[in-house]
DSSP file (Angstrom, degrees, kcal/mol; ACC not computed):
  #  RESIDUE AA STRUCTURE BP1 BP2  ACC     N-H-->O    O-->H-N    N-H-->O    O-->H-N    TCO  KAPPA ALPHA  PHI   PSI    X-CA   Y-CA   Z-CA
    1    1 A M              0   0    0      0, 0.0     2,-0.2     0, 0.0     0, 0.0   0.000 360.0 360.0 360.0 134.8  -14.8    6.7   -8.2
    2    2 A K        -     0   0    0      1,-0.1     2,-0.8     2,-0.0    58,-0.0  -0.480 360.0-138.5 -76.0 145.5  -15.4    9.4   -5.6
    3    3 A T        +     0   0    0     -2,-0.2     2,-0.5     2,-0.0    -1,-0.1  -0.575  41.5 155.2-104.4  68.9  -14.8   13.0   -6.5
    4    4 A I        +     0   0    0     -2,-0.8     2,-0.3     4,-0.0     6,-0.0  -0.849  17.0 177.7 -96.7 127.1  -13.0   14.1   -3.3
    5    5 A R    >   -     0   0    0     -2,-0.5     3,-2.0     1,-0.1    17,-0.3  -0.780  40.1 -73.8-125.7 167.7  -10.8   17.1   -3.9
    6    6 A V  T 3  S+     0   0    0     -2,-0.3    17,-0.2     1,-0.2     3,-0.1  -0.412 119.4  29.3 -60.5 132.2   -8.6   19.4   -1.8
    7    7 A G  T 3  S+     0   0    0     15,-1.8    -1,-0.2     1,-0.4     2,-0.1   0.232  89.7 125.8  98.9 -12.3  -10.8   21.7    0.2
    8    8 A D    <   -     0   0    0     -3,-2.0    14,-2.5    13,-0.1     2,-0.5  -0.440  62.4-121.1 -75.2 152.7  -13.7   19.3    0.6
    9    9 A K  E     -A   21   0A   0     57,-0.3    57,-3.0    12,-0.2     2,-0.3  -0.847  38.3-179.1 -93.6 128.8  -15.1   18.4    4.0
   10   10 A V  E     -AB  20  65A   0     10,-2.6    10,-2.0    -2,-0.5     2,-0.4  -0.882  20.0-145.5-128.2 158.9  -15.0   14.7    4.7
   11   11 A Y  E     -AB  19  64A   0     53,-2.7    53,-2.8    -2,-0.3     2,-0.4  -0.930  27.2-114.6-118.1 144.4  -16.0   12.3    7.4
   12   12 A H  E >   -AB  15  63A   0      6,-1.8     3,-1.1     3,-0.7    51,-0.2  -0.682  26.2-135.1 -76.1 132.7  -14.1    9.1    8.4
   13   13 A L  T 3  S+     0   0    0     49,-3.1     3,-0.3    -2,-0.4    -1,-0.1   0.827 100.9  38.4 -61.8 -35.7  -16.5    6.2    7.7
   14   14 A Y  T 3  S+     0   0    0     48,-0.4    -1,-0.3     1,-0.2     2,-0.1   0.388 125.6  36.6-100.3   3.6  -15.9    4.4   10.9
   15   15 A H  E X   -A   12   0A   0     -3,-1.1     3,-2.4     3,-0.1    -3,-0.7  -0.577  69.0-178.8-150.8  79.0  -15.7    7.5   13.2
   16   16 A M  E 3  S+     0   0A   0     -3,-0.3    -3,-0.1     1,-0.3    -2,-0.1   0.672  77.5  63.0 -64.4 -19.6  -18.2    9.9   11.8
   17   17 A S  E 3  S+     0   0A   0      1,-0.1     2,-1.3    -6,-0.1    -1,-0.3   0.630  83.9  87.0 -78.6 -10.4  -17.5   12.7   14.4
   18   18 A N  E <   +     0   0A   0     -3,-2.4    -6,-1.8    -6,-0.2     2,-0.3  -0.714  62.6 150.1 -88.5  90.3  -14.0   12.8   13.0
   19   19 A K  E     +A   11   0A   0     -2,-1.3    31,-3.0    -8,-0.2    32,-0.4  -0.813   9.1 139.6-120.6 161.2  -14.5   15.3   10.1
   20   20 A G  E     -AC  10  49A   0    -10,-2.0   -10,-2.6    -2,-0.3     2,-0.4  -0.988  48.1 -67.2-179.0-178.7  -12.2   17.8    8.5
   21   21 A L  E     -AC   9  48A   0     27,-1.1    27,-2.1    -2,-0.3     2,-0.2  -0.747  48.1-115.8 -95.4 136.5  -10.9   19.6    5.4
   22   22 A V  E     + C   0  47A   0    -14,-2.5   -15,-1.8    -2,-0.4    25,-0.3  -0.501  31.8 174.9 -71.9 131.2   -8.9   17.7    2.8
   23   23 A T  E     +     0   0A   0     23,-2.9     2,-0.3     1,-0.3    24,-0.2   0.645  66.3  10.6-107.0 -24.0   -5.3   18.9    2.4
   24   24 A E  E     - C   0  46A   0     22,-1.5    22,-2.9   -19,-0.1     2,-0.4  -0.973  49.2-166.2-159.0 139.8   -4.0   16.3   -0.1
   25   25 A V  E     + C   0  45A   0     -2,-0.3     2,-0.3    20,-0.2    20,-0.2  -0.999  31.3 154.4-124.4 126.1   -5.3   13.6   -2.4
   26   26 A Y  E     - C   0  44A   0     18,-2.3    18,-3.5    -2,-0.4     2,-0.3  -0.917  36.4-116.7-147.5 170.1   -2.6   11.2   -3.7
   27   27 A E  E     - C   0  43A   0     -2,-0.3    16,-0.2    16,-0.2    14,-0.0  -0.879  16.6-160.1-115.3 146.1   -2.0    7.7   -5.1
   28   28 A V  E     - C   0  42A   0     14,-2.8    14,-2.7    -2,-0.3     2,-0.1  -0.983  25.2-117.5-123.1 132.5    0.2    5.0   -3.6
   29   29 A P        -     0   0    0      0, 0.0     2,-0.4     0, 0.0    12,-0.1  -0.437  26.5-125.1 -69.2 143.8    1.5    2.1   -5.7
   30   30 A V        -     0   0    0      9,-0.3     9,-0.1    -2,-0.1    11,-0.0  -0.729  10.7-151.9 -88.1 136.1    0.4   -1.4   -4.6
   31   31 A R        +     0   0    0     -2,-0.4     2,-0.3     7,-0.1    -1,-0.1   0.156  69.0  78.2 -97.8  19.0    3.2   -3.8   -4.0
   32   32 A H        +     0   0    0      7,-0.0     7,-1.1     0, 0.0     2,-0.3  -0.790  52.0 170.6-121.0 165.7    1.3   -6.9   -4.8
   33   33 A G  E     -E   38   0B   0     -2,-0.3     2,-0.3     5,-0.2    -2,-0.0  -0.915  17.4-141.0-156.4-178.0    0.3   -8.5   -8.0
   34   34 A N  E >   -E   37   0B   0      3,-1.7     3,-1.3    -2,-0.3     0, 0.0  -0.808  45.5 -80.5-141.3-175.0   -1.3  -11.6   -9.6
   35   35 A G  T 3  S+     0   0    0      1,-0.3     0, 0.0    -2,-0.3     0, 0.0   0.767 125.4  55.4 -63.5 -26.0   -0.7  -13.8  -12.6
   36   36 A A  T 3  S-     0   0    0      1,-0.3    -1,-0.3     0, 0.0    -3,-0.0   0.623 122.0 -83.6 -84.3 -13.0   -2.7  -11.4  -14.8
   37   37 A G  E <   -E   34   0B   0     -3,-1.3    -3,-1.7     0, 0.0    -1,-0.3  -0.820  62.8 -34.3 138.3-178.1   -0.5   -8.4  -13.9
   38   38 A P  E     -E   33   0B   0      0, 0.0    -5,-0.2     0, 0.0     2,-0.1  -0.324  58.0-112.6 -75.5 158.2   -0.1   -5.7  -11.3
   39   39 A F        -     0   0    0     -7,-1.1    -9,-0.3    -9,-0.1     3,-0.1  -0.397  36.9 -98.6 -80.5 164.9   -2.9   -4.1   -9.4
   40   40 A S        -     0   0    0      1,-0.1    -1,-0.1    -2,-0.1   -10,-0.1  -0.294  49.0 -82.7 -78.5 170.2   -3.9   -0.4   -9.9
   41   41 A K        -     0   0    0    -12,-0.1     2,-0.5     1,-0.1    -1,-0.1  -0.340  38.5-123.2 -73.4 154.8   -2.8    2.3   -7.5
   42   42 A V  E     -C   28   0A   0    -14,-2.7   -14,-2.8    -3,-0.1     2,-0.4  -0.865  19.9-137.3-100.6 129.7   -4.6    3.1   -4.2
   43   43 A R  E     -C   27   0A   0     -2,-0.5    17,-2.3   -16,-0.2    18,-0.4  -0.706  23.7-173.1 -87.0 137.4   -5.9    6.6   -3.7
   44   44 A R  E     -CD  26  59A   0    -18,-3.5   -18,-2.3    -2,-0.4     2,-0.4  -0.884   9.2-152.4-127.7 158.6   -5.4    8.1   -0.3
   45   45 A V  E     -CD  25  58A   0     13,-3.0    13,-2.5    -2,-0.3     2,-0.4  -0.992   1.2-156.5-134.9 139.8   -6.6   11.3    1.3
   46   46 A K  E     +CD  24  57A   0    -22,-2.9   -23,-2.9    -2,-0.4   -22,-1.5  -0.951  20.5 170.6-112.9 135.8   -5.1   13.5    4.1
   47   47 A F  E     -CD  22  56A   0      9,-2.1     9,-3.1    -2,-0.4     2,-0.6  -0.990  34.0-121.2-143.5 154.1   -7.3   15.8    6.1
   48   48 A I  E     -CD  21  55A   0    -27,-2.1   -27,-1.1    -2,-0.3     7,-0.2  -0.848  35.9-129.2 -96.4 121.5   -7.0   18.0    9.2
   49   49 A S  E  >  -C   20   0A   0      5,-2.8     4,-1.0    -2,-0.6   -29,-0.3  -0.389   8.1-149.7 -74.2 142.7   -9.5   16.9   11.9
   50   50 A E  T  4 S+     0   0    0    -31,-3.0    -1,-0.1     2,-0.1   -30,-0.1   0.629  93.9  64.6 -80.9 -15.5  -11.8   19.4   13.6
   51   51 A L  T  4 S-     0   0    0    -32,-0.4    -1,-0.1     3,-0.1   -33,-0.1   0.959 128.6  -6.1 -71.3 -52.7  -11.8   17.2   16.7
   52   52 A D  T  4 S-     0   0    0      2,-0.2    -2,-0.1     0, 0.0     3,-0.1   0.405  89.2-113.8-129.7  -0.3   -8.1   17.5   17.7
   53   53 A G     <  +     0   0    0     -4,-1.0     2,-0.1     1,-0.3    -3,-0.1   0.520  69.6 136.1  79.4   4.2   -6.4   19.4   14.9
   54   54 A K        -     0   0    0     -6,-0.1    -5,-2.8     1,-0.0     2,-0.5  -0.484  57.8-117.1 -83.6 156.0   -4.3   16.4   13.8
   55   55 A E  E     -D   48   0A   0     -7,-0.2     2,-0.3    -2,-0.1    -7,-0.2  -0.834  31.8-162.6 -93.9 126.4   -3.7   15.4   10.2
   56   56 A Y  E     -D   47   0A   0     -9,-3.1    -9,-2.1    -2,-0.5     2,-0.5  -0.816   8.7-153.5-110.6 149.8   -5.1   12.0    9.4
   57   57 A D  E     +D   46   0A   0     -2,-0.3     2,-0.3   -11,-0.2   -11,-0.2  -0.976  26.4 158.7-126.1 114.9   -4.2    9.8    6.4
   58   58 A F  E     -D   45   0A   0    -13,-2.5   -13,-3.0    -2,-0.5     2,-0.1  -0.887  46.3 -93.4-132.1 161.5   -6.9    7.3    5.2
   59   59 A R  E >   -D   44   0A   0     -2,-0.3     3,-1.7   -15,-0.2   -15,-0.3  -0.469  40.1-119.7 -66.4 148.9   -7.7    5.3    2.0
   60   60 A I  G >  S+     0   0    0    -17,-2.3     3,-1.0     1,-0.3   -16,-0.1   0.755 113.3  63.5 -67.2 -21.2  -10.2    7.3    0.0
   61   61 A A  G 3  S+     0   0    0    -18,-0.4    -1,-0.3     1,-0.2   -17,-0.1   0.675  97.7  57.9 -72.4 -16.7  -12.6    4.3    0.4
   62   62 A D  G <  S+     0   0    0     -3,-1.7   -49,-3.1   -49,-0.0   -48,-0.4   0.317  97.5  71.0 -97.9   7.4  -12.7    5.0    4.1
   63   63 A V  E <   -B   12   0A   0     -3,-1.0     2,-0.4   -51,-0.2   -51,-0.2  -0.913  64.3-150.2-123.6 153.7  -13.9    8.6    4.0
   64   64 A V  E     -B   11   0A   0    -53,-2.8   -53,-2.7    -2,-0.3     2,-0.3  -0.976  20.6-123.9-122.7 133.1  -17.3   10.1    3.0
   65   65 A K  E     -B   10   0A   0     -2,-0.4     2,-0.5   -55,-0.2   -55,-0.2  -0.564  21.8-125.8 -77.4 137.0  -17.7   13.5    1.4
   66   66 A D        -     0   0    0    -57,-3.0   -57,-0.3    -2,-0.3    -1,-0.1  -0.727  18.1-164.4 -82.8 125.0  -20.0   16.0    3.2
   67   67 A N              0   0    0     -2,-0.5    -1,-0.1     1,-0.2   -57,-0.0   0.386 360.0 360.0 -93.5   3.9  -22.6   17.2    0.7
   68   68 A T              0   0    0    -59,-0.1    -1,-0.2     0, 0.0    -2,-0.0   0.484 360.0 360.0 -85.7 360.0  -23.8   20.2    2.8
């Protein structure tokens, strides 16, 4: 599990020049299931981009934490 927290700088995995500061980390329930039971919740992250100042919302698996 990634340790991305509010205030961290992150990059979007498929658009690395789109970086910014995390404003919110939250979980969303999954609306699917299987015979063994429901799936776990999906973690999402919101960050404000340094490119255009917009707030973006991505799955936490689609962002990379900046280690600098």
